[in-house]
C-alpha positions as CSV (number, residue, x, y, z in Angstrom):
1,X,-92.3,-80.8,48.0
2,X,-92.2,-80.5,44.2
3,X,-95.0,-82.5,42.0
4,X,-95.7,-83.0,38.3
5,X,-98.8,-84.5,37.3
6,X,-99.3,-85.5,33.6
7,X,-102.3,-86.7,32.2
8,X,-103.0,-88.2,28.4
9,X,-106.5,-88.2,27.8
10,X,-109.4,-87.2,25.2
11,X,-108.2,-89.2,22.1
12,X,-109.8,-87.5,18.9
13,X,-109.7,-88.3,15.2
14,X,-108.3,-85.8,13.3
15,X,-108.8,-85.8,9.7
16,X,-105.4,-85.0,7.8
17,X,-106.8,-85.1,4.2
18,X,-109.7,-86.9,2.6
19,X,-107.7,-90.2,2.5
20,X,-105.7,-89.8,5.9
21,X,-106.7,-89.5,9.8
22,X,-105.1,-89.9,12.7
23,X,-105.6,-89.8,16.7
24,X,-104.0,-87.4,18.7
25,X,-104.5,-87.1,22.7
26,X,-104.5,-84.0,24.8
27,X,-101.6,-83.9,27.7
28,X,-102.2,-82.0,30.7
29,X,-99.9,-80.8,33.0
30,X,-100.1,-79.4,36.5
31,X,-97.0,-78.8,38.7
32,X,-95.1,-76.6,41.0
33,X,-91.8,-77.9,39.9
34,X,-89.4,-74.9,39.3
35,X,-88.3,-76.8,35.8
36,X,-91.4,-75.4,34.2
37,X,-92.4,-72.1,32.8
38,X,-96.0,-72.5,33.2
39,X,-97.8,-74.6,36.0
40,X,-100.4,-75.8,34.0
41,X,-100.7,-76.3,30.2
42,X,-102.4,-78.2,27.8
43,X,-101.6,-79.2,24.3
44,X,-102.8,-82.3,21.5
45,X,-100.2,-84.4,20.4
46,X,-100.3,-87.4,18.0
47,X,-98.1,-90.5,18.1
48,X,-95.3,-89.6,15.8
49,X,-94.7,-86.4,17.7
50,X,-94.1,-88.9,20.7
51,X,-91.8,-90.8,18.9
52,X,-89.8,-87.7,17.5
53,X,-89.7,-86.5,21.3
54,X,-88.1,-89.9,22.2
55,X,-85.4,-90.1,19.6
56,X,-84.3,-86.3,20.5
57,X,-84.1,-87.1,24.2
58,X,-82.5,-90.3,23.5
59,X,-79.8,-88.4,21.5
60,X,-79.0,-86.2,24.1
61,X,-79.0,-88.5,27.2
62,X,-76.8,-91.3,25.1
63,X,-76.0,-93.4,28.4
64,X,-79.5,-93.5,29.6
65,X,-82.0,-96.0,28.2
66,X,-85.4,-94.1,28.0
67,X,-88.7,-95.9,28.8
68,X,-90.3,-97.5,25.5
69,X,-93.6,-96.2,23.9
70,X,-96.1,-98.3,23.2
71,X,-95.3,-100.4,20.1
72,X,-96.4,-99.2,16.8
73,X,-98.5,-102.0,15.6
74,X,-99.3,-102.4,11.9
75,X,-102.9,-103.6,13.2
76,X,-103.6,-100.5,15.2
77,X,-107.1,-99.5,14.5
78,X,-108.4,-96.2,15.6
79,X,-111.9,-97.0,15.6
80,X,-111.5,-99.7,18.3
81,X,-111.7,-98.0,21.5
82,X,-109.0,-100.6,23.2
83,X,-106.2,-100.0,20.7
84,X,-106.8,-96.1,21.4
85,X,-106.9,-96.7,25.2
86,X,-104.1,-98.8,25.2
87,X,-101.9,-96.5,23.5
88,X,-103.4,-93.6,25.6
89,X,-102.1,-95.3,28.9
90,X,-98.9,-96.3,27.2
91,X,-98.1,-92.9,26.1
92,X,-99.2,-91.4,29.7
93,X,-96.7,-94.1,31.4
94,X,-94.0,-92.6,28.9
95,X,-94.3,-89.2,29.9
96,X,-94.9,-90.2,33.7
97,X,-91.3,-91.7,33.6
98,X,-89.4,-88.9,31.4
99,X,-90.7,-86.6,34.1
100,X,-89.1,-88.4,36.9
101,X,-85.8,-87.9,35.4
102,X,-84.0,-84.3,36.1
103,X,-81.5,-85.0,33.0
104,X,-84.3,-85.2,30.7
105,X,-86.4,-82.2,32.7
106,X,-83.4,-80.1,31.6
107,X,-84.2,-80.7,27.8
108,X,-85.9,-77.6,25.9
109,X,-87.5,-79.9,23.5
110,X,-89.4,-82.0,26.4
111,X,-91.2,-78.5,27.5
112,X,-92.0,-77.4,24.1
113,X,-93.3,-80.7,23.3
114,X,-95.3,-80.5,26.7
115,X,-96.3,-76.6,26.8
116,X,-96.4,-75.3,23.3
117,X,-98.1,-76.8,19.9
118,X,-95.1,-76.1,17.7
119,X,-94.4,-78.7,15.3
120,X,-91.3,-80.9,15.8
121,X,-89.3,-78.8,13.0
122,X,-90.3,-75.6,14.9
123,X,-89.2,-77.0,18.2
124,X,-85.7,-77.8,16.9
125,X,-85.3,-74.5,15.4
126,X,-86.3,-72.9,18.3
127,X,-84.0,-74.8,20.7
128,X,-81.1,-74.4,18.1
129,X,-81.7,-70.5,18.3
130,X,-83.0,-70.3,14.9
131,X,-86.0,-68.3,15.7
132,X,-86.8,-64.6,16.9
133,X,-88.3,-66.3,20.1
134,X,-87.1,-68.3,22.8
135,X,-88.2,-71.3,24.7
136,X,-89.8,-69.3,27.2
137,X,-91.3,-66.9,24.7
138,X,-92.8,-69.9,23.0
139,X,-94.6,-71.3,26.2
140,X,-95.8,-67.7,27.2
141,X,-97.2,-66.9,23.6
142,X,-98.8,-70.6,23.3
143,X,-100.5,-70.0,26.9
144,X,-101.8,-66.6,26.1
145,X,-103.2,-68.0,22.7
146,X,-105.5,-70.5,24.9
147,X,-108.2,-70.4,27.5
148,X,-106.5,-69.7,30.7
149,X,-106.7,-71.6,34.3
150,X,-108.4,-69.8,36.9
151,X,-105.2,-70.1,38.8
152,X,-103.0,-68.6,35.6
153,X,-105.8,-65.4,35.5
154,X,-105.4,-64.6,39.3
155,X,-101.5,-64.4,39.0
156,X,-102.2,-62.1,35.5
157,X,-104.0,-59.6,37.6
158,X,-101.7,-59.5,40.3
159,X,-98.9,-58.8,38.0
160,X,-100.8,-56.4,36.3
161,X,-98.9,-53.2,37.7
162,X,-95.5,-54.9,36.2
163,X,-95.1,-55.2,32.7
164,X,-97.1,-56.7,30.4
165,X,-95.4,-59.5,28.6
166,X,-98.1,-60.2,26.0
167,X,-98.3,-56.8,25.0
168,X,-95.1,-57.2,23.1
169,X,-95.6,-60.7,21.9
170,X,-97.2,-60.2,18.6
171,X,-94.0,-59.4,17.2
172,X,-92.4,-62.6,18.5
173,X,-92.7,-64.5,15.0
174,X,-95.0,-67.4,16.5
175,X,-97.7,-66.3,13.8
176,X,-101.2,-65.8,13.9
177,X,-103.0,-67.4,16.8
178,X,-105.0,-70.5,15.8
179,X,-107.9,-71.2,18.1
180,X,-108.6,-74.2,16.7
181,X,-105.4,-75.4,18.8
182,X,-107.2,-74.7,21.9
183,X,-108.0,-77.9,24.3
184,X,-110.5,-76.3,26.2
185,X,-109.0,-78.0,29.4
186,X,-110.5,-77.8,32.8
187,X,-107.9,-77.8,35.5
188,X,-109.4,-80.6,37.6
189,X,-107.8,-82.7,40.3
190,X,-105.6,-85.1,39.2
191,X,-107.3,-87.9,41.5
192,X,-110.4,-87.8,39.3
193,X,-108.6,-89.7,36.4
194,X,-105.8,-91.6,38.2
């Protein structure tokens, strides 16, 4: 039986510049679904990136009514834990519903959103073939920049005799590694946080 577990957690306030801040959320995925390139992944996304994702998914699935995001309220206060947690719950419910739909699971933007730290502009460029790297390349490159999950380390050791895909990825055009994007995720049972 295939499963996809998604957790939206660990909201953090990030400073954009001296005047502006925003909250981003960690998205943790654990799955055995054949639809996913990586079986575990962890990225950080902000609310406006969720808005972008919903718009793109809706434009590709015109006849479907997508689940709603939590409403964007002008009174949202990032210093109010209740506001932040309410939004976090809404974002998690949105992703849980999206990930149950096989049509939406076929959209490459969804996979780049969940398994890389590419910006919306870079995701669009990748999906439309304007980059030197494919969707799968982008996901593998991002995973190689982040701390690995124990299961992936074992899979990697077992596959060491085969061609090492990371050895050629430095020329993929994905740019320099950025350790600041590392989530430091722990592969924890979903039951802990459900």
